[in-house]
Structure formats: structure tokens, C-alpha cells
N, C-alpha and C positions, 0 to 999 in steps of 0.2 A: 450680357450685359440687358437690362430690361430698361426701357426709356418710355418715360412720357410724356405728351407733348400737348401743350396747351399755351394759349392763347386769348387775350380779347378778356377777362373776365370780369373787366367794367362793378368789381363791386367796391359800393353800396351801389351805383351809378343805376347798373340793371337786373341786379339781385344783391338782396340783404347779405348771403352769403357763399360759398361756395358748392352745390351737389356734392352727398356725400358720398355719390359713385364714385365721382371724383378723387374727392381724398383717401377714400379706400384704395384706387389706382396709386393715387402717391404714393400711400401706406407702401406698395408691394414695389414699386421700381425702384432702380439701380441709381434711375439718373432723372429727373425732371426737368425738362425744358420747357419755358416760358417764356413766349414770343412778341412780349409786350400788353401794355395798356391794361393795368394793373389798375389804376385810377387811387388807390390807397394804399398807405403802407404797413397796415395790418395784414394785408390778402400778402405781402410779400410775406413778413414774420412768418406766418400759418404755412406757407411754404417753405420756409428754409427752416422753420422748425421741422415738419413733418418728412423733411426730404433728407435722404441720405446723401444728397447728391446734390444742390441746381445749378442751371445755368437757363440765365436772363438777360432780358436787355429792356433798356421801358421803350413806352411806346407814344405816341402822338399825343395822345390825352393826358399822359403823367407828368407832371408837374414838378417844381424844380428838388421837392425832398427826395422823389423817388427817382429822380436823374442825377444826383447825386451818388445815390447808391448803387444805378445800376448802368453800366452800359450802352452805349448807343448797337453796339456791335458784339457780338458772344464767340469766340469761338473756344473747340477741345478738340480733342483728338479723342475717341473713343471706341476700346475694341479695334481697330485698325483701321478705322474707318473718321474724315476730317469733317466735322459737323461747324457749322456756321449756322447765326441766330440774330434777323435781325425782325423787325416788326415788319414795313408798310416796304416792300416790293414795284412799285405802279400799277402800272394797270394790265389785267391779265395780258393783253395783246403784245407779244413779244417777251414776252416775260423771262423763257427759258434762256433765249439770248444775251437777253441783257442783267439777267443776272450770272449767267457765265462769264461773263466778261468782267463782271465786277468782283467776281468772287473768283477766278480760276486754279487758286490752290486750295478747294470744298471739293468733298463727294456729296454731301449730302446739306443744303439750304432747309432752315428753319422756320418759317416767315406767318405774319397773322394780320391782324388788318381789315382785312375782307369778312372776316367773321364765315365764308365758306372756303369749305374743305379742299383740298389741291393735292395732287400727289402726279406730279407728271416727272421728265426726267433731260433735259435739255442735251441738245447733240452731241454734247461731249464727254456728257452721263452722269454729269452734273443732276443730283434729285434732286425736287422741290416739292416738299411736304407745309401744308397748314392745317391745323388741328382743326380750325374753325373756334369755334364759342361754347364754351360750355353753359353761359348766362345769360347769351342775347345771338336769339337766331337769325333775326333779322330775314329778310326773305326764304330763309330756307325752315323746309320739313322737320329740323330738328337741333337744338344743341348738341353739340361734339365737343371730343379732343379723341387724342391718339396713343394708341398704346404701340411700338411695334419688340423684336430684340435685334442683336448684333454681335455677331461672331465672326470670328475670321475673315476682319473685312468687307461683309455683306450683312445689309437688310434683311432679315425675314419679318415674316406672320403681323407688316402690319395691319393691324385693327383698326378702324373708324367708329366708334364708341357712341351710340347715338343714346341722348338722356333721355324720362323721362317730360312732361311736359311741368312744370313751375303749379305747385298750389295758392 
């Protein structure tokens, strides 16, 4: 199963539209996971229409219309792994222990908010993944998203994709 992870798209506040490379990768994915901060409903509609399956949550910058359509936390079993999605996990210091305590029933937690790509494992085995942002790099050198595959209850080929600068 091919997954695409994205977050913090912030359209149209940070970009007029989603990057072409991200859209192409969405078309290739079996499941798309978006960890919040959409800003507008049309972006949600684009991902819903292009995704075979979309698992998504709202973020702190998403207003009432998006909050009515999306949960704060989403969960799904994918190819034998228990995934969770949430926008915000708090400070980087202590993140693994804090998330493992909050989500003891998960194997993988996808989160956003910081725009900083993250890949770590808590002492109990919970894998934490943040794909960064495809539209707002903040202090990062590149805008990013992630792809990976899941099979037989394991993650494989986790790739952080760097997007070219917007013109």
C-alpha cells in the first residue's frame, strides 16, 4: 500500500494552489493522509476528489467550516498497522513520550503544525512522522511531503520529497 503524507497546505494563505509534484504523487497513492491546516475548503475538496482514500484532520488555523467536515483526531488500520493523525503534538522536547502516553493503541502517528519534517520512534515503538509543509517551508530549506509503503505490518521506503522553490 502506497501512502502520501502531507500537512500544513495553507492554501491560499501561503500558496495559490498545491504544487504539481504533490498532486502527481496524490494520484499515485493508495491512501493520502493530511495532518491539518488546510485553511480553505476547496483544497479539501481537491484532495478528496483526487485521492483513492483520504484520512484527514483539522488544524489550529482551520475555521468552523473545516472543523465541521473533519475530526481533530483520525484513526485507521492500514496494511496491518494502526495509524493515527493529529495536527499538533506540542514541543519537540518530550514528544515521543508524550505521544506514546496519549496514543498507546497506535503504531504510527502522523502530525503536522511545525512545518518541520520529523521521523522518530518512541521507546514503546510508536513511530512519529511529520511530512513538513508543501507550501510553507518557514525556516526549513525546502517545502516537503512524505511517501512510504506499508506491507505486512511494517513501514518501508519512507521518503521525504523536497519541492522546488515556487516561482
